[in-house]
FIVOKOL-315649 format. One record per residue: residue number from 1; chain; x, y negated, z of N, C-alpha, C in turn. Coordinates in steps of 0.001 Angstrom, whole numbers, plus 500000, padded with zeros to 6 digits. Last residue first. Example, Ala and Ser with C-alpha at 12.3 -4.5 7.8 and 13.67 -1.06 7.14 Angstrom:
% FIVOKOL-315649
   num   cadena      n_u      n_v      n_w     ca_u     ca_v     ca_w      c_u      c_v      c_w
     2        A   512850   502250   507080   513670   501060   507140   512900   499970   507870
     1        A   513190   505690   507800   512300   504500   507800   513200   503300   507800
***
This chain:
% FIVOKOL-315649
   num   cadena      n_u      n_v      n_w     ca_u     ca_v     ca_w      c_u      c_v      c_w
   201        A   797311   671851   077522   797764   673283   077462   797936   673318   075415
   200        A   796635   668730   079305   796444   669983   078607   797411   670845   078318
   199        A   796966   666844   081605   797289   668568   082208   796574   669871   080731
   198        A   797313   664811   080563   795823   664831   081321   795955   666445   081685
   197        A   799658   664312   081110   799384   663319   081990   797413   664021   082318
   196        A   801051   666236   079866   801887   665931   081090   800552   665052   082035
   195        A   799961   666124   077227   799872   667578   078196   800565   667374   079661
   194        A   800644   663560   076598   798956   663993   076682   798843   665344   077670
   193        A   802876   664173   076233   802758   663250   077008   801159   663498   077584
   192        A   803596   665822   074072   804027   666134   075388   803352   665133   076097
   191        A   801872   664274   071985   801391   665844   072640   802038   666003   073959
   190        A   803984   662308   071685   802458   662316   072017   801728   663762   072551
   189        A   806156   664039   070560   805900   662752   071950   804560   662953   072651
   188        A   804767   664924   068375   805207   665910   069464   805267   665147   070948
   187        A   804339   662389   066613   803214   663880   067498   803717   664435   068290
   186        A   805822   659536   066784   806022   661250   066779   804819   662026   067337
   185        A   804171   657127   064813   804526   657694   065980   805075   659213   065782
   184        A   804352   654801   061612   803764   655676   063142   804440   655958   064301
   183        A   805554   653030   060798   804983   652546   061765   804389   653335   062871
   182        A   806805   654303   058258   807907   653886   059374   807158   653054   060834
   181        A   803921   655118   057396   804854   655955   058024   806278   655420   058755
   180        A   803401   652811   056350   802444   653383   057492   803283   654583   057974
   179        A   805552   651741   054904   805099   650974   055801   804218   651712   056968
   178        A   805391   653844   052930   806103   653490   053689   806274   653060   054945
   177        A   802774   653426   051574   803040   654546   052566   804681   654357   053319
   176        A   803525   650737   050311   802332   650712   051549   802813   652387   052693
   175        A   805102   651859   048506   805788   650667   049477   804950   650661   050592
   174        A   803217   653245   046934   804245   653774   047970   805078   653151   048709
   173        A   799787   652948   047536   801015   652619   046999   802218   653052   047570
   172        A   797119   655181   047208   798059   654150   048335   799285   654225   047948
   171        A   795829   657315   045697   796057   655685   045705   796559   654352   046626
   170        A   796717   659497   047449   797506   659274   045899   797193   657851   045460
   169        A   796624   659097   050914   795848   659356   049592   796962   658713   048477
   168        A   798733   661649   052739   798628   660501   052455   797887   660141   050921
   167        A   797855   664731   054429   798461   663675   053106   797998   662695   053615
   166        A   797996   667312   056543   797921   666121   056390   798505   665167   055475
   165        A   798848   669675   056439   797678   669572   055451   797206   667885   055405
   164        A   801121   669845   058149   801273   670094   056635   800469   669556   055659
   163        A   801150   667619   060737   800635   668903   060425   800753   668903   058748
   162        A   803583   665724   061692   802191   665914   061473   802199   666884   060892
   161        A   806239   665080   062609   805622   666133   063538   804003   666617   062799
   160        A   808280   663386   061923   807444   663381   062473   806421   664080   063548
   159        A   808870   665096   059748   809879   664924   060959   809220   664583   061788
   158        A   806650   664867   058148   806750   666013   058327   807813   666577   059690
   157        A   806588   662144   057782   805317   662737   057855   805654   663996   059126
   156        A   808737   662134   055837   808945   661643   056743   807835   662067   057871
   155        A   807912   663755   053757   808739   664519   054443   809318   663887   055728
   154        A   806258   661514   052407   805636   663052   053284   806642   663538   053991
   153        A   807527   659666   051836   806507   659240   052960   806427   661008   053740
   152        A   811021   660910   051114   809716   660786   050936   808696   660203   051965
   151        A   814189   659890   051227   813458   660610   052114   812056   660536   051660
   150        A   815769   658737   048120   815073   658294   049672   814295   659259   050273
   149        A   819251   659593   047630   817999   659647   046873   816694   659019   048590
   148        A   822313   659360   045355   821423   659444   046932   819917   659498   046564
   147        A   825356   659776   044259   824078   659439   043976   823452   659761   045600
   146        A   828189   659855   044340   827762   658477   044324   826137   659007   043958
   145        A   827846   663405   044068   828865   661882   043939   828124   660913   043475
   144        A   824630   664219   045611   825834   664528   044491   826644   663237   044705
   143        A   822369   663705   046569   822267   664162   045907   823459   664672   045140
   142        A   821771   662516   050232   823294   662735   049293   822562   663959   048555
   141        A   819636   660665   051450   819873   661979   051587   821064   662023   050237
   140        A   819676   657798   053802   819429   658417   052772   819976   659650   052357
   139        A   818188   656512   056573   818624   657395   055881   818500   657775   054829
   138        A   816995   653205   057944   816854   654537   057404   817828   655268   056931
   137        A   817523   650481   057998   816166   650773   057814   815958   652411   057397
   136        A   819897   649784   058504   819234   650171   059622   818285   650307   059143
   135        A   820295   647537   055557   820784   647869   057045   819850   648282   057807
   134        A   817794   648458   053485   818611   647837   053608   819242   648398   055113
   133        A   815820   649544   051090   817102   650101   051732   818136   649088   052060
   132        A   813075   649313   051187   813752   648303   050783   815511   648439   050502
   131        A   811682   651888   052274   812282   651380   050884   812689   650555   050239
   130        A   811632   650692   055036   812804   651661   054779   813282   651877   053246
   129        A   810533   648937   056561   811101   648471   055471   812012   649408   055001
   128        A   809625   650548   058887   808639   650156   058106   809409   649331   056748
   127        A   811954   652999   059067   811376   651892   059491   810313   651750   058602
   126        A   813271   655935   060861   813005   655142   059470   812178   654196   060005
   125        A   816688   656961   062165   815227   656651   062397   814859   655727   061211
   124        A   818813   658902   060647   818745   658060   061182   817362   657126   061428
   123        A   819146   662346   060485   818622   660894   060144   818610   660021   061100
   122        A   822083   664854   060716   820825   664091   061256   820412   662892   060647
   121        A   823880   667626   060937   823373   666631   059811   822325   666268   060502
   120        A   824705   670168   060697   824897   669060   062285   824368   667879   061617
   119        A   825624   671606   058630   825052   672014   059598   824465   671136   060843
   118        A   825476   669975   055476   826237   670334   056765   824907   670505   057764
   117        A   823126   669685   053786   823996   670843   053412   824633   671018   055140
   116        A   822252   666919   053933   821627   668004   054460   822480   669500   054299
   115        A   824775   663894   054073   824560   665635   053479   823686   666589   054057
   114        A   823380   660842   054030   823587   662462   055120   823442   663319   053921
   113        A   824465   657754   054600   823676   658886   053479   824228   659926   054147
   112        A   823272   654429   055479   823980   655694   056426   823190   657219   054945
   111        A   824986   651448   054526   824464   652875   054021   824388   653620   054897
   110        A   826729   649697   055024   825951   649682   055771   824872   651221   055587
   109        A   828618   650094   052467   829047   649879   053840   828290   650052   055129
   108        A   827184   650109   050193   827699   651139   050590   828041   650832   051960
   107        A   825275   648103   048954   825450   648247   050192   826204   649404   050483
   106        A   826551   648125   046220   826277   646907   047109   826055   647180   048118
   105        A   826460   651046   045853   827495   650149   045371   827522   649008   046153
   104        A   823274   651410   045954   824497   652441   046611   825885   651656   046212
   103        A   822562   649769   043849   822339   649862   045795   822875   650368   046463
   102        A   823370   650666   041605   823978   649619   041951   823620   649038   043580
   101        A   821512   653711   041548   823441   653336   042088   824171   652218   042349
   100        A   819210   653389   043286   819457   652869   042204   820827   652651   042540
    99        A   817651   656790   044461   818037   655344   044567   818960   655191   043739
    98        A   815077   658801   043479   816833   658483   043468   816598   657160   043479
    97        A   812318   659388   043440   813125   658918   044885   814618   658599   045099
    96        A   811303   660040   041122   811740   658643   041383   811986   658239   043057
    95        A   811464   663130   041113   813083   662080   040609   812801   660740   040845
    94        A   810122   664844   043826   810325   663759   043028   811034   662896   042147
    93        A   810735   667251   045483   811789   667061   043997   811448   665766   043147
    92        A   810650   667608   048871   809960   666554   047731   811197   666819   046523
    91        A   811459   668707   050844   811356   669737   049924   810746   668910   048517
    90        A   813264   668900   053831   813440   668124   052643   813160   669176   051439
    89        A   813108   670200   056080   812314   669245   056091   812451   668581   055106
    88        A   815550   671953   055553   813889   672958   056095   813103   671423   056128
    87        A   818050   670568   056143   817310   671157   054635   815900   671934   054955
    86        A   818029   670035   058926   817609   669083   057966   817268   669423   056861
    85        A   817303   672855   060869   818097   672545   060346   817286   670972   059361
    84        A   816096   672625   064555   815911   672963   063363   816919   672352   062417
    83        A   817254   674204   067563   817330   672857   066700   816900   673311   065006
    82        A   815456   674813   070042   816308   675387   068829   816292   674080   068006
    81        A   813569   674519   072094   813935   675804   072153   814548   676109   070540
    80        A   813705   671696   075049   814235   672211   073452   814196   673847   072952
    79        A   811255   670631   076602   812564   671667   076535   812340   672550   075123
    78        A   810557   667643   077912   810644   668511   076819   812084   669605   076948
    77        A   810710   667209   081452   811257   666646   080117   810780   667812   079123
    76        A   809961   666778   084417   809319   666854   083344   809872   666359   081955
    75        A   809414   664696   086755   810763   665136   086498   810705   666102   085221
    74        A   807049   663028   086930   808341   662115   086395   809467   663324   086348
    73        A   803811   663846   085975   805046   664377   086602   806314   663909   086148
    72        A   801118   661731   086825   802752   662046   085819   803601   662545   086565
    71        A   799120   660835   088080   799535   662374   088570   800764   662765   087275
    70        A   798195   658023   088907   799816   658695   088774   799810   660095   089216
    69        A   795672   657258   089024   795919   658292   090177   797494   658620   090089
    68        A   795580   655568   086871   794966   654997   088186   794959   655805   089352
    67        A   798361   655275   084831   797287   655775   085476   796910   655407   086514
    66        A   800637   654521   082377   799757   653997   083260   798451   654950   083294
    65        A   803491   654990   080556   802182   655803   080939   801960   654913   082072
    64        A   805672   654051   077759   804755   653508   079299   803574   654306   079257
    63        A   807985   654861   075784   806569   655288   076361   806453   654846   077640
    62        A   810616   654099   073540   810204   653948   075017   808580   654443   074950
    61        A   812394   656410   070919   811240   655290   071892   811000   655369   073116
    60        A   814729   656978   069004   814606   657002   070211   813452   655677   070278
    59        A   815319   658792   066391   814330   657898   066367   813660   657875   068048
    58        A   817276   660805   064617   817719   660315   065868   816410   658912   065471
    57        A   816641   664499   063943   816389   662750   063763   816566   662055   064924
    56        A   816766   667235   063593   817416   666292   063346   817064   665198   063200
    55        A   814275   668344   066827   814142   667582   064891   815754   667098   064785
    54        A   814024   669238   068968   814647   669985   068273   814855   669418   066512
    53        A   813456   667349   070864   812069   668182   070212   812516   669225   069242
    52        A   814889   665715   071192   814644   666137   072542   813059   667336   071915
    51        A   815065   664405   068455   815841   665488   068551   815589   666200   069962
    50        A   812914   662489   068681   812500   663945   068179   813727   664945   068305
    49        A   812778   660972   072134   813119   660969   070470   813157   662409   070290
    48        A   811684   659251   074746   811504   660262   074067   812421   660317   072755
    47        A   811727   658018   077819   812086   657059   076646   812311   659012   075994
    46        A   808921   656457   080170   809963   657528   079442   810532   657357   077759
    45        A   807473   655176   082837   808153   655217   081623   809471   655953   081280
    44        A   804860   654292   084674   805776   654981   084517   806499   655117   083164
    43        A   802525   652925   087083   803318   653066   085932   804325   653871   085626
    42        A   799157   652838   088201   800788   653175   088665   801184   653285   087044
    41        A   796746   649732   087865   797455   650983   087480   798701   651504   088276
    40        A   795747   647281   089025   795869   648753   090228   796252   649802   089394
    39        A   796083   645137   087803   794618   646077   087762   794848   647255   088066
    38        A   798628   644490   088124   797523   643694   088992   796098   644175   088696
    37        A   799999   646082   086956   800124   646519   088095   799043   645947   089087
    36        A   799686   645396   084026   799104   646425   084598   798377   647017   086054
    35        A   800377   642914   084241   799164   642972   084122   798517   644572   084549
    34        A   803228   643734   084789   802454   642858   085784   801284   642707   085387
    33        A   803474   645039   082222   803437   645373   083365   803117   644751   084483
    32        A   803246   643022   080232   802423   644103   080276   802467   644983   081522
    31        A   805293   641244   081110   804056   640724   081163   802896   641741   081170
    30        A   807883   642497   080098   807315   641846   081915   805282   641686   082003
    29        A   806999   642836   077773   807198   644042   078447   807182   643777   079809
    28        A   807096   640098   076730   805752   641114   076930   805860   642349   077414
    27        A   809759   639262   077091   809070   638641   078116   807167   639962   078074
    26        A   812402   642635   076708   811214   641044   076177   810466   640775   077194
    25        A   813252   644810   077141   814257   643227   077234   813683   642697   076839
    24        A   812026   647070   076339   811994   646648   077757   813063   645371   077739
    23        A   812256   646655   073404   810794   646355   073901   811160   646053   075611
    22        A   814571   648181   072902   814674   646728   073135   813307   646410   073669
    21        A   813112   650567   071798   813598   650679   073233   813933   649194   073463
    20        A   809604   650452   070381   811159   650798   070400   811805   650527   071700
    19        A   806904   651753   071976   807596   650696   071256   809131   651269   071289
    18        A   803741   652713   073082   804600   653131   072550   805185   652061   072182
    17        A   802070   653126   075801   802195   652392   075115   803359   653003   074320
    16        A   798323   654928   076878   799904   654858   076479   800037   654091   075686
    15        A   796356   654980   079876   796927   653993   078780   798630   654128   078357
    14        A   793590   655906   081306   794860   656470   081060   795418   655521   080026
    13        A   791429   654849   081523   791751   656106   082430   793035   655910   082623
    12        A   790617   651419   081069   791009   652964   080824   791266   653776   081785
    11        A   789889   648804   081576   790366   649911   082489   789807   651264   082112
    10        A   788321   646451   080398   788034   647750   079730   788446   648554   080753
     9        A   789828   644260   081157   788651   644183   081206   788207   645536   080527
     8        A   792604   644827   081198   792035   644286   082603   790371   644590   082673
     7        A   793156   644991   078714   792989   646329   079363   792360   645984   080846
     6        A   793421   642872   077292   791719   643667   077460   791885   644753   078117
     5        A   795421   641732   077182   794391   641210   078416   793333   641907   078322
     4        A   796721   643501   075526   797190   643363   077054   796291   642908   077764
     3        A   795523   642629   073080   795570   643802   073669   795960   644180   075112
     2        A   796947   640093   072923   795280   640236   073077   794610   641709   073986
     1        A   799386   640400   072896   799034   639905   073741   797331   640047   074019
***
């Protein structure tokens, strides 16, 4: 709410807001739109997902674009050039990523365990609470019969489109690293929106 109120004071030329799709059903969403429009902004919203960029991961997000000249092309959508295989994003061999077998048994009905060898396999969006391994927090990777592992923080960064050179400092605890990547954004989506709003290439 504080950030929304600051918008009327600072009035940046462009504003991009990212949130989960359920955000559009909230009172804060309505307050944001009302504040932007009263401040003279034209608004547009678009739903983007990594699958729209050829990435085998479901992570739909709503983006609200606000500008004072409304130069956003509402008809332009990402052009998928080809779907990448899930296995190409999974390279971490860290044994500590293995999921406790007791967890697998206890939460079996609500876990999404994915076999990367299947050509059409895809992951479900990772949340900041992923490593605690509960319902709807993200997919696990099958490593054999009754065995699975977590997707590593750096693998998640790759799925989100971060440059391979981008690294989480080693002194950051694993739980904190998962919170950071779970609260991150899809770099490809941000790049696409900046290209449309600012005319970048």
